[in-house]
N, C-alpha and C positions, 0 to 999 in steps of 0.2 A: 558114556564115552564126555569128556565135556568138548565144545570144537575147540578151545587148546589145547589139549592132550596131542604132543603130539615130543618123539626126540627130541633129544637139549639140543642134539649137531645137524638138524635139519635146519637147513636153509626154508625159510620164508619163500615162497613160491608167488605169485598174484595173483593166480586164484583162492591160495588159500589164507592173504589176504583177507582176499574183500569177503571171503566166507567169514571171518572172526566179524569182519565192520557187520554183515548182517547178525550172525548168532546176537555180537550186545542190540541191534537197533533190536529184534524181532522179542532175544527171550530174557533179555540185561543180563549177555551173559560174561561172569565181575573176572574167570576164566581170560576167557575172547580176551576182554581188555586188558586186562594184565602182560595179555602176550605183545598186544599190539602196543600199551601203552613202550614194554620194552623196549620191541623193534622199532618205535615211527620218536620218540621222545629226545632221546640223544640226536640222530638226525636231522630231525625237528632246528632243536637248539644251533648245527651247527648250520646247517641252510641258515638260522638268522642273523650270525653271526657274518656269515659270506657278509650275508644285507648291510650290516657296517651299527649292528644290536649293537651294546655293550653288553657280556656276560650276566651279569645279572636280571639284565635284557629278557634279552634271550631264553637267559631258562625261565623267567616268571610265564613270557607269553609259550613255553613252549608244552608249559603246563595246560595254560588256556586253552592254550590250541586244541590240547587232548578231554580235558573239562568237554570241550565242543564235539567234541568225537562221541564221546558218550554222549550225551543229550541230545543230538542231531543223527548217530545210527543209523534210528529208523527209516530218515528219508536219501541214507547212500540205496543208488539203482546201477550195480555190478556190470546193468549191461550200457549203462550210457558211462562208465569213466572206470579207473583201479581207483583202488581203496588208495594205491601210494599222493593220485592223481588228486583226488577229492582232501585227501588229508594233508596235503601241501597244501592248495588250496584255500582249506581257511587259518593255514599257518600264512600263511602272503597275506590273507586279508586283516586278520591279526595284529601284521610290521605296516601294512596303510593302516591301520586303522591310531594305531602308534602316531607313527608320523603326523597321520591330522591333528592328533589332539596338543602332539610338541609344537606344529605353525599357529594353536589357535588352539589356548586350554583355557581360557573362558569367552566366559561369551560378552561379544561386541557387542550393543545396540547401533554401533558405525559399521558393523560388518555389511558391505554390499552382498552377500548374498543374501537377506535375511529378505525376505519381501515383505514387503510396505506394511502389509497391515501389521509387521514388529519395532517400524520404523518410524517413533514419533517423529514428530515437526519439530525443524531444526529453530535454535535457539533464536536469540539474537544474538548477536554475535557479544558487546557487553558481557554478558554469561553464562555464554557459551560453556566454559572448564564447568562452572559448578551445574551446570544444567544436563549433561551431558554425563557426570558423577550421578547423580538423580534419575536420568533416564538406565543409565547399566543397573543400579540397584532395584530398582521400579521392574524393572529383563528377566532381574537374575530372581530376584523373589518369585514375582507370576510363573517361571517357571518351575521352582521348587514348589509353589504351591499347587500343580499340576499332582494329578495321578499318574501313578509311575509308568503307568502304560503310555503314556498320550506325551511324560516328559523327553523317553527314551524314543519316542517317536519322529521328533523335534527335533534331536542331539542329531539323530542319523539324518536325518531329507533337510538340516538347515545349515549346519555344527558341520558337518561330515562329507556332505554335496551329494551324498544315495539317491538314485532315482527309487520312485515310489517298488516299483519291479524291484528293485533289485533287494528295499526294505521288504519284502513282501517274500523273498527265498531266506538271506538271511532269520528273519522273524521264525518264519514257519507260518505267518497269518496269508489270510485269502487277499487278495492287493485292494475290495474292497474296505476290510476292513484297517489295513492300512492309511486306506486315504482316508476315512468317516471320521477317524480316532484324529490323524493330523486335523480336516477340517473343525471339530469340538478343541482343538487346544488352538486354534489357528485366535475361535474366537474365545475362549476362556482366557488371551492374554489381550484381546482387543479390551474387550472388556477391563479389566485388569489393573493395563497402563490406562485408558481415557476417563479411569475411575482413583488414577493417584495425580493426572496431567488435575483433574478437577479439587482433589486435594491440595496439591501447591498451589493450586493459581489464586 
């Protein structure tokens, strides 16, 4: 019998919801996921609306949160938290990420949160506007040229202010891998920015 099989009038209890997540993680049980989606998606949307999201945005983020549940169900540990706590934490993180993107939608070389490796030297006052525009273009181009896995980590670390441990948890990568990829990415960016500076000289 599928992990999702139950009488339609039985309200899902916490233990059952946890079993459904485990079934998705262990067996990719689509019926279990369908039941989880039917139960949580509308509740997540309501939660996000209460947090100030617009209707369309709340709908989209609720779907994204449930997709994340499908992808990361194997990391769920029923001994550590209830399924509802785990799933709503994912939804909350989606909301936080969206708010951060709204506040800082574009790569900004003048951003004070950037590490020194990503901040070009200050130009002469008379040429500042043109120089900043060129720097922004070079930085954006350099980030686009990074391998996707490195570009994503740069975005999370330096444009979403996430600690390395949090990035490791969210991406399910070992902490050492996160740090290694960020070092490689910063080296590539330094090289690209320095090369661009010499070309413009």
